C-alpha positions in Angstrom: 60.2 4.0 29.9 60.1 4.7 26.1 60.5 1.3 25.0 57.2 0.1 27.6 55.2 3.2 26.1 56.7 1.8 22.4 55.4 -1.7 23.0 52.0 -0.7 24.7 50.9 2.2 21.8 52.0 -0.9 18.9 50.0 -3.5 20.8 46.9 -2.3 21.5 47.5 -0.6 17.5 47.7 -4.0 15.9 45.2 -5.6 18.9 42.8 -2.6 17.9 43.4 -3.2 14.8 42.3 -7.2 15.2 38.6 -6.1 17.2 38.0 -3.2 13.8 38.4 -6.0 11.8 36.4 -8.4 13.5 33.7 -5.4 14.2 33.5 -4.9 10.4 32.8 -8.5 9.5 29.7 -8.8 12.1 28.4 -5.4 10.8 28.6 -6.8 7.3 27.5 -10.3 8.1 24.1 -9.0 9.9 23.6 -5.5 9.0 23.7 -4.4 12.8 21.0 -1.8 13.4 22.8 1.7 15.2 21.6 0.4 18.5 23.4 -2.7 18.1 26.4 -1.5 16.9 26.5 1.3 20.1 26.8 -1.8 22.3 29.1 -4.4 20.9 31.3 -1.5 20.1 31.8 -0.6 24.2 31.6 -4.5 24.7 34.8 -5.0 22.1 37.0 -1.3 23.4 36.5 -2.9 27.1 37.9 -6.5 25.5 40.5 -4.5 24.1 42.3 -2.8 27.3 40.5 -6.2 29.2 45.0 -6.5 29.6 45.2 -3.1 30.9 42.6 -3.3 33.2 44.0 -6.5 34.3 46.7 -4.6 35.5 45.3 -2.5 37.7 42.6 -4.6 39.6 45.5 -6.6 40.5 47.2 -3.8 41.6 44.5 -2.9 44.0 44.4 -6.5 45.6 40.8 -7.2 43.9 42.1 -11.1 43.2 39.0 -12.8 42.1 37.9 -10.4 40.1 41.4 -10.1 38.6 40.8 -14.0 37.8 37.6 -13.6 36.1 38.7 -10.9 33.8 42.1 -12.6 33.4 40.3 -15.8 31.9 37.7 -13.6 30.2 40.2 -11.2 28.5 42.7 -13.6 27.3 40.6 -16.6 25.9 39.2 -13.9 23.9 42.8 -13.0 23.2 43.3 -16.4 21.8 40.2 -16.3 19.4 40.0 -13.0 18.0 43.4 -13.6 16.7 42.3 -17.2 15.8 39.1 -15.7 14.3 41.6 -13.2 12.2 44.0 -16.1 10.7 41.3 -17.9 9.7 39.2 -15.4 8.3 42.1 -14.1 6.3 42.5 -17.4 4.8 39.1 -17.4 3.7 39.7 -14.0 2.2 43.0 -15.3 0.0 40.7 -18.1 -1.4 37.6 -15.0 -2.6 40.9 -13.0 -3.9 41.7 -16.2 -5.9 38.2 -16.6 -7.2 38.0 -13.3 -8.2 41.3 -12.8 -9.9 40.3 -16.2 -11.7 36.8 -14.8 -12.8 38.5 -11.8 -14.4 41.5 -13.2 -16.6 39.3 -16.0 -17.2 35.8 -13.9 -18.1 33.5 -15.8 -16.5 30.7 -15.7 -14.1 32.3 -16.9 -10.8 29.8 -15.7 -8.6 28.5 -19.0 -7.3 32.1 -19.7 -5.6 32.1 -16.8 -3.5 30.5 -17.5 0.4 28.1 -15.1 1.8 28.6 -12.5 3.8 27.2 -14.7 6.9 29.7 -17.2 6.0 32.1 -15.4 5.9 31.8 -14.3 9.3 30.2 -17.5 11.0 33.1 -19.9 9.7 35.6 -18.0 10.4 33.9 -18.0 13.9 32.8 -21.9 14.7 36.7 -22.6 13.1 37.9 -20.1 15.8 36.0 -20.9 18.6 37.0 -25.2 18.3 40.6 -24.1 17.5 40.8 -22.3 21.6 39.2 -24.5 23.3 41.5 -27.2 21.8 44.5 -25.1 22.3 42.9 -24.4 26.0 43.1 -28.3 26.6 46.5 -28.7 24.8 48.3 -25.8 27.3 47.7 -28.0 30.2 48.6 -31.2 28.5 52.9 -31.4 29.2 54.9 -33.1 27.3 58.2 -34.8 28.3 61.1 -34.4 25.9 64.4 -36.4 26.5 67.6 -35.2 25.8 70.2 -37.9 26.4 74.3 -36.5 26.3 77.2 -38.7 26.1 80.1 -36.7 27.3 83.6 -37.8 29.2 83.4 -34.7 32.1 81.4 -36.6 34.3 83.3 -37.9 37.6 84.4 -41.5 37.0 81.9 -42.7 40.0 78.6 -40.9 37.8 77.1 -43.1 35.0 74.4 -40.5 34.5 73.5 -36.9 35.9 69.8 -35.6 35.2 68.5 -32.2 34.7 65.0 -31.6 34.4 64.1 -28.0 32.4 61.2 -25.9 33.1 60.9 -22.5 31.2 58.4 -19.5 30.9 56.1 -20.5 33.8 54.5 -17.3 34.4 53.0 -18.0 37.2 50.2 -15.3 37.6 46.5 -14.8 37.6 46.0 -17.8 35.1 49.1 -20.3 35.8 48.5 -21.3 39.4 47.7 -24.2 41.3 45.8 -26.3 39.3 47.7 -26.2 36.2 51.0 -25.4 38.2 50.5 -29.0 40.6 49.7 -30.1 37.3 53.4 -29.3 35.6 55.0 -30.1 38.6 53.9 -33.7 38.8 55.4 -34.0 35.6 59.2 -33.2 37.1 58.8 -34.8 40.3 58.5 -38.1 38.0 61.1 -37.4 35.9 63.2 -37.7 39.7 65.6 -34.8 39.0 69.3 -34.7 40.3 69.4 -30.3 39.6 66.2 -28.7 38.7 66.5 -25.1 36.9 64.1 -22.3 35.6 65.0 -20.5 32.7 63.7 -17.7 33.0 59.9 -16.1 33.2 59.3 -18.2 36.3 56.7 -15.5 37.6 54.4 -12.7 35.5 52.3 -9.9 37.6 52.0 -8.9 41.1 53.1 -11.7 43.1 50.5 -11.6 45.4 48.8 -14.5 47.4 50.5 -16.9 45.5 51.5 -18.8 48.5 50.8 -22.8 47.7 52.3 -22.0 44.3 55.3 -21.0 46.5 54.8 -23.9 48.5 54.5 -26.2 45.4 58.2 -25.1 43.7 59.6 -25.5 47.6 58.8 -29.0 48.1 59.8 -30.4 44.8 62.5 -33.1 45.8 65.6 -32.1 44.4 68.3 -34.3 45.2 71.1 -31.4 44.3 69.8 -28.5 44.5 67.9 -26.2 42.1 68.8 -23.4 39.8 67.2 -20.4 37.8 68.2 -17.1 35.9 65.6 -13.9 35.0 63.5 -13.9 32.3 62.0 -10.4 30.6 59.0 -10.9 32.6 60.5 -10.5 35.9 61.2 -7.1 35.1 57.7 -6.7 34.6 56.6 -8.3 37.8 59.6 -6.3 39.8 63.3 -7.8 40.1 63.4 -7.2 43.1 59.9 -9.1 44.3 60.7 -12.1 41.5 63.7 -12.8 42.7 62.9 -12.7 46.3 60.3 -15.0 45.6 62.1 -17.5 43.3 64.7 -17.7 46.0 61.8 -18.7 48.5 60.9 -21.6 46.3 64.5 -22.9 46.7 65.8 -21.7 43.8 69.3 -20.6 43.4 69.4 -17.5 41.2 72.8 -17.4 39.0 73.1 -13.1 37.8 76.5 -13.3 35.8 77.6 -16.4 38.1 78.4 -20.1 38.2 78.5 -22.9 40.7 80.0 -26.5 40.6 76.9 -28.9 42.2 79.1 -31.8 43.9 81.9 -32.1 41.9 79.9 -33.5 39.0 78.8 -30.3 36.7 79.2 -26.5 36.0 75.7 -24.6 36.3 76.1 -20.7 35.4 73.4 -18.3 34.6 73.0 -14.6 33.2 70.2 -11.9 33.6 68.1 -11.6 30.6 69.0 -8.4 28.7 65.2 -6.7 29.8 66.7 -7.1 33.4 70.2 -5.5 32.6 69.2 -2.7 30.2 67.3 -1.2 32.8 70.1 -1.2 35.3 68.6 -3.9 37.7 70.4 -6.7 36.6 74.3 -7.3 36.3 76.0 -7.0 32.8 78.6 -9.4 32.0 81.0 -10.8 29.8 79.9 -14.8 29.4 83.3 -16.2 28.4 84.9 -14.2 31.5 82.5 -15.7 34.1 82.5 -19.1 32.5 86.2 -19.0 32.4 86.1 -18.5 35.8 84.7 -22.0 36.5 86.3 -25.6 37.7 87.4 -26.6 33.9 87.2 -30.5 32.6 83.8 -30.6 34.1 80.2 -30.5 32.1 79.1 -27.4 31.9 75.3 -25.7 31.8 74.9 -21.8 30.6 71.0 -20.8 31.5 69.7 -18.1 29.5 66.5 -16.9 29.0 66.4 -15.9 25.3 68.2 -18.6 22.8 70.7 -16.0 21.9 74.1 -17.7 21.7 77.6 -15.4 22.3 80.1 -17.0 19.7 83.0 -15.6 22.2 81.5 -18.1 24.9 81.0 -21.1 22.8 83.7 -23.7 23.8 83.6 -22.6 27.4 80.2 -24.4 28.2 79.4 -28.2 27.0 75.0 -27.2 27.3 72.8 -23.6 26.7 69.6 -24.1 28.2 67.1 -21.5 26.6 63.5 -20.3 26.3 62.0 -17.7 25.8 59.9 -17.9 22.6 57.1 -20.3 23.6 57.2 -22.1 20.1 55.0 -19.1 19.1 52.8 -20.3 21.7 49.5 -20.1 19.0 50.4 -21.4 15.7 50.6 -20.1 13.1 52.3 -16.9 15.4 55.4 -19.3 15.2 55.9 -18.1 12.4 56.9 -14.3 13.7 58.6 -15.8 16.7 60.9 -18.5 13.8 61.7 -15.4 12.1 62.9 -13.2 15.4 65.0 -16.2 17.0 67.3 -18.1 14.4 67.2 -20.8 17.6 63.5 -21.0 17.7 62.7 -24.3 19.6 64.0 -27.9 19.9 67.9 -28.5 19.5 70.6 -26.8 18.2 74.8 -28.4 17.6 76.9 -24.4 17.9 79.5 -24.0 15.5 82.0 -24.2 18.3 80.4 -28.0 19.2 78.4 -27.0 22.5 74.5 -28.0 22.3 71.5 -25.4 23.1 67.8 -26.7 23.6 65.4 -24.0 22.9 62.2 -25.3 25.4 59.1 -24.6 24.4 57.9 -23.2 28.0 55.5 -24.9 30.5 53.4 -22.1 31.0 51.5 -19.5 28.8 51.4 -16.2 28.7 48.6 -14.3 27.5 46.2 -16.4 26.1 45.8 -19.9 28.6 46.4 -21.7 24.7 48.7 -23.4 22.7 48.3 -24.6 19.3 50.6 -27.0 17.8 52.8 -26.0 20.8 52.4 -28.3 23.9 53.7 -27.3 27.2 57.5 -28.5 28.0 59.5 -30.8 30.7 62.4 -31.2 29.3 65.1 -34.2 31.0 68.4 -33.8 30.2 70.5 -37.1 31.1 74.4 -36.5 31.4 75.4 -40.2 30.8 79.1 -41.2 31.0 80.9 -42.3 27.9 
């Protein structure tokens, strides 16, 4: 509870700072009269608290209003972040001109853009980037990973695993977007489909069509999933129930052998276990209980490798980072997670693939981080 309160306070402190910055730039550009400031202020305040309003409206069953509010509030969130980034770049340019003017003792006032350009330039650029990012978020890419292994049975030449991650099915990622994403999954013709967490987001009400689409994806040997941190926000019990109804086996500190071909294991996300709703396990111990000599895949939402367990699996599949989702936020996520996006070899020889994620969290926008469906082909040596 305290962690959630701290998160909300930090979020609204930073997000509120962006709104204050926008308001000050707007006022400086147009010298807003007091009456107009009184009008603009409450509107910005409404947009600031719109994420909370979305959750409240969703809990009370106002689905149409929630969808409208979610799109409006979260598109605004993407826009104001991009506005701030572009504005800071312009501020750095102005600082460079100012310092050069002082050091060189010359008049460079003609290089300073007027206040309206300082506001309107970033405004236009942020709108363009936000629109582009909205369409990039729907342009799913299929990433291919080929792994040669001697651990496949003699009769199996190739085994295909398809990974989805961070779909965040809810008010924004549903029906139309989900259909587009799952079409890419079906085109890959997976032997096994895995979800590495954050499959759902929100109250999970009236998602019958989304559930049916997931359930109807044709898979030869089955579907497997693990929890992510957003399963906790949605409610772990309901989230796991939804995932199982969609045809997935949810692995929570356990593993299974699939048709004698591969082992697939999974662990709960720390956000779930910290609150006593998940299973705390030692990865090395439960991985050791799986059939030996079989290619083993570990599903783990966050891209953090356990050094004690690396000898026990061959491939770890993770997500969570979204590769920052909106550039340049990737600089923050890359600082937090060493294994940020893409493929990595771990010290003991295992591999780790970190998906950029398939859906979106917050703004339905991706910038230089397109959504990903990952196709992993295990090929017998």
